N, C-alpha and C positions, 0 to 999 in steps of 0.2 A: 229717339225714345227707346228705352229698353223694353222688350216684350218677352213673355215666357215662352217655353217651347210649345210648338204646335203638336198636333196629333202624331206626326211622324216621330218627333223628338221623344214624346212620352213612350211610344212603342219601343224606341231604341233603348231607352233607359230600362224599360221592363224586361227587354231581352237580356240586357247586360246583367240585370239583377238576378234573373233566373239562372243564367250561366254561372254567375259567381256562386250562387247558392248550391248549384249542382257540383261545382268544383270543390267547394268546402265539404260537402257531404261525401264526395269521393275520397278526399284526403282523410276525413275522419274515419271513414270506413276502412281505408287502407291501413291507417294507424291502428285501428282496433283489431283488424285482421293480423297485422304484424305482431301486436301485443299478444293476441291469442296464440299465434304460432310460437312466439317466444316462450309463453307459459307452457305450451304443449311440449316444446323441446326440453324445457327445464324439468317437466314432469317425467319425460322419458329418461333423461340423464339421471335423475334421482332414482328412478326405478332400477336402472342398470347398476348404479352404485350400490343400492340396497341388495341387489342380487349377488354381489361379490361375497356376501356373508355366508351363503349356503352353497355356492358353486364349488366344483372341484377345480384342480389346477388348469385342466384343459379348457373348461368352461370360463374360468376367470380370464384366460388369455384371449378367448373369443370376445368376451365383454370389453376388454381393454381395446382390442382391435375395432370393435363396433363404435366405442366412444371416440376413438381417433378419427374414424370415417365420418362421424357426424360433423366434425369441423367446428365445434363450439368450445371456445376457451373456458366456458363455465365449468367444464369437467376437470380442468387442470389442477385446482387445489386438492380435489379428492384423489386424483391419480397420483399426485406427488406424495400425499400422505400414505396411500396404499403402498407405493414403492419403498417408502422410508419405514414402513411398519407401524405407522401411527393411525391407520384406519382401523377402528375397533368397533365391537358391538356392545352396546349398553344392555346388560342382562335384564334390567328392570322392565324394559319395554321392547327389547329386540331392535332398537334403533341403531343405525350405523352412524358413528360420529368420528370426528378427528380428535384424538386424545393428545393433549399437550401437558407435559409434566408441570405441576404447579406446587412446589414444595413436596410434601409427602403424599399429596393426592394428584389428581389429573383434572384438567379443565377440558370440558367437552365442547366442541364447536360443530355447528352444522356444516356438513361437507360441501354444500352448495352456496350458502350465503355467508358463512364464517361467523354467524351469530353465536354468541356464548349461550350454552345450554346448562350452565351450572357446573359445580364441582362433583367429581365422581371418585370413589375409592378404587384402588387398583383391583381389588377382588371383585368389583362389580363390572369389570371390563373383560372382554374376550377378544384377543387380537385376531384379525383376519390374516391367515397365513399367506406367505408369499415366498417364492423361491427365486433363484438367479435368472431363470428363463423369463419369469414374470417381470422381474426388475428391468431386464433388457427391453421387454415389450413396453413397459411403462415409460422408460426413458425415450423410446422412439415415439410413443404416442404423445407425450408431453411436448417433444420437439416439434412434431408436425402441427399440433394444436396452436402453438405459439408462433409459428412462422408467419402468420398473418396478423399479428398484433400491431396496434398503432404505435407502440413504443419501439424505437429503433434498437435500444439495448436488449429488449426482450427478443426481438427478431434475430439479432446477432447470436445471443445465447442459444436460441432454439436451433439455428443453423449449425452451431458448433456441436450441439447435442446430437443432431442427426448425423453429422460427420463422424462422431465417435461411435454411435450405435450402428451406422452403415445399414440402416433398415430399408430394404427395397420398397416396403409398403408406403414410405413417405414420398416416393418419386412424384406421384400425381400432385400432392400438395406442394412439393418443391417447385414443380413446373409452374403452378399457379402463382406461387409467391415470387418467383424470379421474374415472371412477366409483369407483376404489379410493383416490384421493388424500385424505389427511386434513389436509394442510397447506394453509391457505387461500392463502398467497402462491404456492406451487408450482402449486396448481390454477389460479390466475389466469394464470400464465405458460403452462400447458398449454392453457388455453382460447384464449389469444392465438395459440399455435402452431397449434391446430386451425383457427382463423379464417384464418390465413395460408395454410394448406394448402387450405382450401375455396375461396379466391379463385383457386387455380390449377386448379380443376376446372370441369366443365360443369354444376354443380348449378343448381337453380332460382334465379331472381333474388332471391327472398325470402331464401334462405339466404345469398347473397352480401351482401345489404344488412345482414343481421344480423351477418355477419362484419366488414363495414366498421365497424359501430358498436363492436364489440369492439376492433378494431385502433385506432380513434380514441381510445378510452378509455386506451390505453397511452400515447399522447401524446409519444413520444420521436422521435429522428431516424430510428431504424430503422423505426418505424411510418410516419413521413412518407414515407420512401423507398419503402416497400411500397405505400402508397396512391397515390403518384405513378405507379408502374409500372402499377397497376391502372387509374388514370384514363386513362393513355395508351393502354392496350390494350383498353379497354371502350367502351361506348356506352350511351345511354339513361339509365335511372334509376341504374344502377350508377356510371356516370361522374359524374353530377351529385352523387350522395351522396359519392363519393370526393373530388371537388373541394371540396365544402362542408366536409368533414371536414379536408382539408388547410389550408383557410383558417383554420379555428378553431384547428387545431394550431399554425399559424404564429404566431398571437398568443400562445398559451400558451408556445411555445418561446422567444419573444423575452423574455418575463417570466422564465422559468427561466434563460435565458442571462444576463440581468442579475443574477439572484440568484447564479448560479454565479460571475460575475465578482466580486461582493461577497465571496463565500466565499474565492475565490482571493486577493483583496486582504487580507482579514483574516488568511489564512494567511501571506501574505508579511509583513504587518504584525507578526504575532507573532514571525516570524524576526528582523525588524528590531528589535523590542522587546528580544528576548534579546541581540542583538549590541550594542544601544545603551545598555541600562540600566546596565551597568557603567561605560560611558563617561560617563553622566550623573552618576555619583558622582565619578570622578576629574577630569573636565573641568569639570562644573558646580559641584561643591562645592569642589574644591581649586583650580580655575583652572589645571590642568595640561593642556597640549595633548599628550596621550600618543599618539604615532604608532605605538607598539608594542602598542596595545590589541588590534589584530587578531591579533597573535601569541599573546596570552593565550587567545583563542578557539581558535586552532590547537592550542595545548598541551592544552586540554581535549579536543579531538577525538582527539589522539594518545594521551592517557591512556585514552580509551575503546577505542581500537584495542589497546593493550597489555593492558587488562583482558580483552577478548574473546580475544586471542591466548592468554593464560594459561588461560582457561576452556576453550578449544577443546582444548588439549593435556592439561590436568590434570583438569578437572571439567566435561565437556560438558553434564551434566545441569543445570548452573547457567546455561546460556546465556540463558534467558529473563529471568534476574535480572541480566544483565550491566550494563544501563544503570543499574539501581538501585545496584549496587556502584560503578560508575564515577562517579556524581554526587558523592558526598562526596570521593572521591579527586581528581577534577578540581578541585573547589573548593580543597582543601588545597594541591595542587601549584601551581596557578596563583596562589593567594593568597600562598603562601610566596615564589614568584618575584617577585610584585608588591611585597611588603615589602622584599625584597632590592634591587629596583630603586630603590625610594624611598629606602632608607637609603644606597645606594651612589652614586646619581646625582642623583635628583630633588631631594633636600633641599638640595643646593648651588646649585640653579638657580631657587628660588622668586623670583617677581618678574621673571624674565627669560624671557618666553614664547618668543622666537625661539631662544635657546640650548636651551631645553627641547624645542622642536619638533625641532631638528637632532639633539640627543642621542638622543631616543627613536626618531627615524627611523633613525639609525645602529644603535641597539640592535635594531630590528626586522629589519634585514638580518643582524645577527649571529645572532639567534635562528632565522631562516629557514635560514641556512647550517648552523647546529648541527643542526637537524632533518634537513636533507639528508644530513649526514654520518652521523647515527645511523640513519636509516630509509630513506635513498635518496630520489631525486627523484620517483619514480613514486607514483601514487595507492595508498593502502592501503585494503583492504576492511574495512568495518565493517558487520556484518550487523544485520538488524532482528529483534527478538524476535517470537515468534508473535503476541503481543497488539498489536503495531504493524503487522502485515502485513494486506493485504487492504483491501477497501473495502465500503461499503454505500450504498444509495440512500435518499434522503430526498425523496420527491416526485420532482421532476425534477432533483435535485442528486445528484452522485456525490461522496461524502465518503470520503477515505482515512483509515484508522485512525491512520496515522502523523501526518498533519497535525492531526487532532483532538487527539491526545495532546500535540503540540507547543504548540497553542493553550492547552490546559488547563495545561500546564507553565509557559508564559510568564506566564499570569495568576497562577498560584500563586507563582511567583518574585517577581512584582511585589508581590503582597499580603504576602509574607514580608518583603520589603525595607521596605515601609511599616511593618510591625510593629516591625522592628529599629530603624528611624529614629525612630519615634514612641513606642515603649513600652519601650525599654531604656536603661540608663544610658549605654551606649556611643553610642547615637543621640543622647541628650541632650548628651553631651560634643561629639560631632561638630557638632551644630547650634550649640552655644555657641562653638566655635572658628571656625566659619564666620561667625558674626555679629559677634563681637568677640574677636579673638585675645588682645589684651592683658588684657582683663578676665577671660577664661577662664583665662589663665595665672596671674593674681593670685589666682584662686579655688582654685588648687592643681591644675588640670588639666594633665597633662603633654602639652602641645600637640604636641611632636615625635612622641610615640608615637600620638597621635590621627591625625596625618598619615600615619604609616606604616600603621596598621591600616585607615584609610580607603582608602588606595591598595590595600592588600591585599584589602579587601572588594570594591572595584571589579574588581580582577583576578580574584578568585575567582569572581565572578558571570560574568565573561567566560569563564572555564574551564567553568562549568556550561553556558553557552550553546553551547560547543563540543561538549558531549555531545549536545545536541539537534540541532545542525547536522550532526553526523556521520551522521545518518539521512537527510538530504535533499541533501547535497552531497558532493563528492569530498574525502576526507581527504588533503591534500597540503600541502607547505610554503607554498603560496600561498593557503591557505584564508582566512586572516584578511584578506588584501588585498582580497578580494571584498566585504567588508562595512564596512571602515573609513570610506570616504567616505560611504556611506549612513548609518552610525551618527552621524557628525558632523552630517549634514543633519537627522536626526531630533532630535538634542539641540538644535541651534540653532533649528529650526522650533518645537519644542514649548516651549522656554524653558529657558535654561541652568540646570541644577541642580534642576529641578522634575520629580519622578518622574511626576506626573499629566500634565504636558506631554509627557514622553517617551512615555507610553502613547498619548495622543491623537495626537501627531505620528507615531508609528510606524504606527498603524492607518490614519490619514488618508493618509499617503504610500503605504502598501501598496495601498489601494483605488484611489487616483488612478492609480498606476502600472498596475494591471491594466485599468483602463478606457481608458488611453491606448495601451497596447501594440497592440491590434488595429488601430488607425488609424495610429499613428506608428512602430511597431516598438519593440523593447526599448531600443535605444541612444538613439534620438531621444526616446523617452518619458522616459528619465532626464534627458536634457538639458533638456527642457521643465520637468520638476519642479525641476531646479536653478535655471533662470531664474525660475520662480515663487517659489522660496524667496528668491532674491536681491532680487526686487522686494518680497516680503513684509517682509523685515527692514529694508528702507529705510523702511517705514512703522512697523514695530514692531521696533526693534533688539533688544529683549530676548525676542523670541519670543511665542508665544501666552500663556504663563503666566510672567510675570516673577517672579524670585526675588531677594531681597536676599542678598548674600553677599560673600565676599572679592573675587571677580572684579569684582563690581559696584562695590564701594567703591573699589577701586584704579583 
């Protein structure tokens, strides 16, 4: 039989209940105390920010140092606005606000909460003056305040900020942040910032030598500049160690600089590949000198603009997918226009290269003017999705996500075209018509439609290239003209009609251009490349990779 608790059980439950009630009361009290302390800290920070309005420069610097010492990130927005010259006094009530330009007026924000306080005319605001010394102090304060943020990216930026400011007052905060840091990469940057700050103090020589070793391991231009300043201002073992580290860093930097130029060259080569690969089909396979090829690139870029414009107004949540949506649309639109051009103009001009050149050049002018009439002559904005924004470091290289994705996309497009030409019936028919038109026709291949679809394929690929180029160049009616000459050079140099030649030619010319530019300049560098290609085709008229085709046979 079940029985209830006896007297001892009831006493136990009463004790547990009293203890639980006491614990809850303590927690509530602690929370209330914490809230009271937080409000008190906020009031102190607001009072110090308000004091910036009437203080002289020396007092302002003391206030900035005091705010940094409090360790509360709530002061960061006000300090940043102060350093940028946006912290101002509203004359109507003497209140300190953050003033953000809003058209012809300014929008006033609360420096602590960011709350909007209404619109203010410029004449009703008085800027709180700031000088270079204060800006340096603000950068150091903001850096130290954000070192303990919960956001990894904010902590990294804060550590970089302290490294550049080299402020010794941030050492205590840095030591605390390093001890608590769990991310290895951020901890390394914090240690570098700590070393940079130590070199600005009067600490023992052993500490400075250890700091020099940490800075030297960083190995970039900022580290070199810092050690150069240390070597110039020091003597003895510190100067020798800094000078030796600079010499080693110089060799490493030269190697990384060469690697960076190769990367830039591959990046440029991928752009040239995208612009030229469609031309390799129309010019190389069909023997048509299509001067309107650049306008197919332009059309692809404007399709991207229209897709993003519709998404911005109707479905902004789809913006990150805008390029994925634009790719097939650009291919279809540019490809359809290419088929129409072949059916309406090109098919009457086969075997007459001069007339084809003049006709397509005139067509390019018509297409440019049509785009000007529809969209206007000014540049159009095409945004970058979040997954193409930003950059990352790889050793001593700085790689932007946008360029990485364009290289990947260029190689994917190249591989897909190879599959189409080698593994599909359409590719088989295209190669058959290229090698022997009469035999292909006698075997039942409709050569006229193969011509039209081949031209459409080349134009469609150019439209796809326009989607990629919209991320790195201005979208304007003149976009295609920037790449048409380079595209012809790539196709001729690589070998007319050979896709592998186009790939090698684009990457080679891209790398060569980037190594010539620092010495000869962009314009003279291109001229030298053109001279090289002219001399090269004197020796190998068919380019690096010769291909048999209609153009060769004729």
